[in-house]
C-alpha positions, 0 to 999 in steps of 0.5 A: 508505537507506529500506526498505519491506516489505509483508505480508499478501497471500494467497488469498481468496474473492470477498467476503472481506477481507484486510489489507495492511501496509507497514513503512518503516524505515531512515534518514530524517527523516520520511515524507511520503506513502505509497501502495499500488499494484497490478499485475494480471497483464499490466496496468500498475501502478495507484494504489490508495490513498494517505495523506498525512503528516497522515493524509489518504487518497485512493482510486482510484474502483474501491476507494472504499468497499471499501478503507481506508488508515490510518497509524501514524506512531509505528510507521512503518506503513501498513495497507490494509484490503480488504473485499468483494474481487473477482477483479479485485482480484487483483494484486501490491500494492506499497507506495511510501514518500516519505521525507525524508532528510538529503540528499534531500527526497523519496526514493521507495522501493518494496517488493517487493510482496505477492500478492493473489489473489481466487477467484470 
């Protein structure tokens, strides 16, 4: 079983910064890609950023240049540094981990999310 836990959300003023963390634990052979999604109020969940097992990042157009995703394979953690936050970044942010286990090549696990609120 793979557990995913997010942390670091909070309330910040427009233009401010937050750093989200995602910790992956449990029984697995390796972690493949890890992605951050967000779900704004009354909207669908959307991909924000992702990072491959070798550290290749990708970003949604809306956050490119403001958000930075990084990965620490030794600690099985991924961070999302968010700068110049705007009210439209307000959402619940979810971490999604794709891990390989002894029985499943791609086991996808989600965290419960962390709230990010940006005031204007």
